[in-house]
N, C-alpha and C positions, 0 to 999 in steps of 0.2 A: 383061093376061096375063103380061107379063114381070115385073111386080111380084109377082104371085102365085107365079111360078116362083122368084124370088129368095127370097121368104119360106119356101117349102117346102124349098128347098135348104139354106138356113141352119138351119132347124129340124131337118131330118134330120141334118145334119152335127153340130149341137150335141148331139142325142140320142145318136147313135152314138158320138161322142167321149166323152160321159159314161160310157156303158156300158163302152166299151173301156178307159177310164182306170181304172175300178174293177176290171175283170177283169185288167188288167196288173199291178196292185199285187203279188200274190203272186209273179209272175215276176220283177219288178224287185227285190223284197226277198229272193228266194231265196238269193243268196250269203251274206246276213247271217243269215237265220233258221235255216238248217240247220246252221250252225256253232255257233250260240248254244244250241240245244236239242237234246237227244237223248233221246227218251222210251223207247228200248229198251235203254239202257245197263245197266239194273239187272236185266234178265231173266237168270235162271240156270236150269240144268237142273232144279233142285229134287230133292226126295227122292220117289221113286215116280213112277208114270206114270198118266195118266188113261185110262179106257176110251173108245174112239172108235167112233162110229157113222158109217161112211163112206157117204154117200147119193149114189147115181148116178141122177139123174132123166133118163130117156131117152124121147124121143118122136120117132118116125119116124127112128130111127138105124139103123145097120148094123154089120157086123163091123168095117169099116175105121175108123169113128168111135169105137167103143168100145175098140178095141185099145190106143191109147196110154194111155187112162185106166187100163185094167186093168194094163198093164205098169208104169205108175207106182206103182200100189197094191202090186203084187208086189215091186217093188224097194225098198220102204221098210225101213229098218233099225230097225223097231219090232217088239216081240214079237207074234207072230201071235195069241196068246191075248188080246191087249189091244185088238183092234179087230174089227169085224164090218162086212161090206159089204151094203148094201141097194140093189138095183136097183128103181127105182120106175117102173112102166110104166102105160100107159093101156089099158083094155079094147079089144080089137079091133085093136090095133097088133101084128099077128102077126109082121111082119118084125123088129121090135125085140125081141119076145119070144124068137124063135129065137136072135138074136145074144146076148141077155142069158143065155139058158139055156146056150149054149156057153161063155161066159166065166165063168158061175157055177161050172160044172164045173171049168174051168181053175183058178179060185181055190181051190176045195176041194182039188184035187190039190196045191196049193202050201201047204196047211195053213191057209187063210184061211176063216173062217166066213162064209157068204153066204146071203142070202135074196132072193127075187124077190117084190115086192109089186105087185099089179095093182089099179088103181082100176076097179072095175066099176060100171056104172049111174050114173056121174056125168059131167055135161057138163064138158069141159075148157075153161077160160078162159085159163090161163096156168101158168107154172112154179110159182107159189106154191101152187096146188092140190095138185100132186104132193108138194111139200116138207111141207105141212101133213098130208097123208095119212100120210107116213112118220113124222112126229112122234108120231102115235098109237101106233106100234109100237116106237119106240126106247126102250131101257132104259139105254143107256150114258151116261157123264158128259158127252160132247161130241158135238155134232151137226156133222159136217163134210161140206160139199158138194163133190163132184167131178163136173163136167160131162163130157160126151163131148168127145173131141178135146183133152184137157188133159194136159199133161206137167208133173210136179212133181219136184223134186229128192228124192233118196233119204232125206234127213233131215227132210222136210217134216212128217211126223207127230210127230216128236220136237220140232220147233220149236213146233208147235201145243200140245202137251202142256206144254212148258216155260213158254210165255207164259201159258196159262190157269191153270197151277199157281201162277204168281207173282202172281196177283191180278187179271188181266184177265178180262173176261167174254166178249169177242169178239175174233177175230183174222182178219186177211186179208192176203194177200201182194200183191206187185206182179204184175199180170197183163199179159204182153206178148203181143199178137196179131200173127201174122206168117204170110205166105204168099209164095211165090216170084213172084207176079205183081207188076206195077208198083204196082197199087192196094194189094196186100197189104203192100208195103214202106212205102207212105205211111201205112197204118194202123199199122204198127209204130212209125214216127216219132211218130205221134200218141199212142200208148200210152206211149212213153218220156217225152214232154212231160207227159202227165197224171200218171203215177205217180212218175217220178223228180224232177220239178220242181214241178208244180202242187200235188199232194197233199202232198208233203213240206213245202212252205211253209205250206199251210193247217193241217197237223198241228201245226207249230210254233206257229202263232197260237192254235189252239183247245185244244191239249193232247191231241189225238188224235181229235177228233170230225170225221171226214170220211166221205163216202159210201163204203159198202162195195161190194165186187165179189163176185159170186156164185161165181166160180171159186176154189175153195180156201177159201171162207169157213167159219170155225169159230165156233160159239157154244155156250156151256154149255147143255146141254139144259134145265136148271132155269130158266135165264134166258129161253130161248125160250118156255117154258110160262107164265112170269110175264107176258110181253107178248102172250100169246095167239097165238103162232106168227108166221109170216110174213104181212105185209100183202098183201091180194089186189089188187095193183096191177101195172102193167107192169114196173116196176123195183123189185121187192120188196127187193132187196139195198140199193139206195140209200136207200129209205124206212126200212129197218131202222136205219140210223144215227140218224135222227131219233127213232125210238121208244126206242132205247137211251139217247140223250142226255137225253131227257125224264125218265127214271127214274134217271139218274146212273150207269148201267153203263159200265164202262171198255172202251175199244177199243184193241187193239194193232195197229199197222201193221207187218207182218213184213218182215224183210230177205230172206226167201226169194223166189225168182222162179218164177212159174208161167207156162208158155207155152200159148197156145190158138191153134188154127188159125183164121186170119182168112178172111173171104169173099174169093174170088179175082175175082169178077165184080161189076159195078156194081149191078145190080138187087138181089141179095141184101144187098149192103152198105147200100143205101138203106133196104131193109126193116128191117134191124137198127137203123140209126140213127133211123128214124122211131119205132120202139118205144122206144128209149132216150130220145129227146127228149120224146116224149109222157109217158113215165114221170117225167122230170125236171120237166116243167111241173107235173105232179101233186104231186111232192115240194115244189116251190116254193110251191104253194098251201097245202099242209099246214103248211109251215114258217111262213108268214105267219099262219095260224090259231093257231099255238102260240107266237107271239112272246114272251109274258110268261112262258113256262115254261122258258126257256133263258137261260143266261148270255150276256152281250153278245158275248164272243169266239166262243163256240160258234155263236150265231145268225149272226154275220157270216160265219164260215167256211163254214157250210152254205149260207148265202145265195149267196155267191160261187160255190161249187161247183155248186149247183143251177141257177144262172142261165147255165150254159155253153151251152145252146141259144140263149138270148137273146143271148149274146155272139157266137155263130156268126152269127146273123141280123144283128146289128149290124155285124159284120165285112164281110159281103157288101154291106150297104147303104153302109158306109163306102167300100169300094173303088169301088162303082158311082157314088156321088156325086162322089168325087174324080176319077174318069174323066170324068164329065160336066163338072166344073169345068175340067179340063184341055182338053177339047175346046172348051168355050166360049171359053177364053183363046186357043186356036189360031185360032178363027174370028172373033177380035176382038169377042166378045160380052161386055160388061161386066155381070157378075151382081151387082156391088156387095156382095159378101159381106164382112162385117167382117174386117179384117186379123188381129185376135186369133184369130178362129175358124180362119182359114187356117193361122196359125202353130201353133195347138194341134193341128190335123190333121196337119201336116207333122212336128211333134214326135212324135206318136203313131206315125206311119209309120216314122220313123227310129229313135227311141229304143226304142219298143216292139218293132217287128219285128226290128230288128237285134240288140238285146239278147237277145230270145227265141231267134233263130236261132243266136246265138253260144253260148248256154248249151246249146242242143239239140245242136249239133255236138260239144261237149265230152262230153255224156252219151252220145252215139252212139259216140264213140271208146272209151269205157269198155266198151260192150257188144260191141265188135269185130264188129259186124253187117256184112253185105254190103250196105251202103248207100252209094250214090254221091252226088256233089255234085248231080247232076241231080235226085235224089229230094228233097234239101233245098230246092233252088230251086223245085221244083214244090209244096212244102208250102203256100205261100199260096193257090195255086189249089185245093188240097184243102180249105183252110179256107173258101174261097168256096163250094165244093160243099156243105160242111156247112151254110153259111148258107141255101142253097136248100132243103136237107133240113129245116132248122129251120122254115122257112116252111111246107113241106108238112105238117110234123107238126101244125101248128095247124089246117089245113083238112081233113086226112084223118080218117076215122073212127078212134076209139080202140079198137083191137082187138089181140089177140096176133098177132105176126108171127114165124114161125119163121125162124131163121137157117140158110140153106143155105150151107155153106162150100166145097163143091166147084164 
């Protein structure tokens, strides 16, 4: 029995160490990679502007959740005649229809062209259904997605047009999710780590091919039609990066910052993460199926990004196994785990976590957010929670789970 326990412990530790070592590479290399490459330096305003279709997919939303999105649209320093807003709703969603109708009138009074599109007679599976329905009606040059509860800077439309005029085919910003709850601030720390550190490193490695985020995502309409629209999966934005990479379309990772309201409570957060993790598992499977169709650097960058739920699961197992080893040592139980494996684990725990938290603290200082040291200290526990959610994502049914932010 003890021998089997030793074998299991050693195997789990070796497996989790391997996964975390791979996942820590972009974080450890971050200070060197982001200084060496800057893929946005050559973006200029360009001559002329592109016509934008601003898509607002809304399902079971209300006045309060649509208000910040509409206010962000109105605040844009972009010619009113150069963009049109499309609210995309589901049939029978009367509450959302009333809110969209109210804000459509508000937009028209501000001189913004606006339409309300309603999907009738179609079962709704996910956000991709609404986005593809809108694609049938759009005639503008650029397809720009603005979700509910999103706040964008006033120059965002201009930045989108400049990037796509300069040769890129898709554009997305850094999306910071935040709420005033303790969990909301941990989510904000997580998004700073993901966008400012992790994706920055992977962008430098791959030349720009990293998973996209749906909030503020912009794609040339002609390009979207060439790839047959958004993939009908749980994370259509993340999968879109793979489809664009396969056909050699160029992605720009914007310097603009978009803010989205984060879930305040635990259960809505778990529902959101389960959907994301299940979507990333699907992306990972599709990536493996398309191994020979991508360059090595692009493949490795997408592989590391898509394996984030696996890394979360490995992290939870890593902490659990190390705790078990520490308890065994405390009770004088000799597990006979190879010394090299223990040193490897302690190295990951110190070098990986310490370097990650150090970089994270520096990034948070630049954001000037109301984040305390307590939130940073609690971050490893938040990662442990993500590991549990990553496991739940494997066993729960694969279905669309709406995010409730209030």
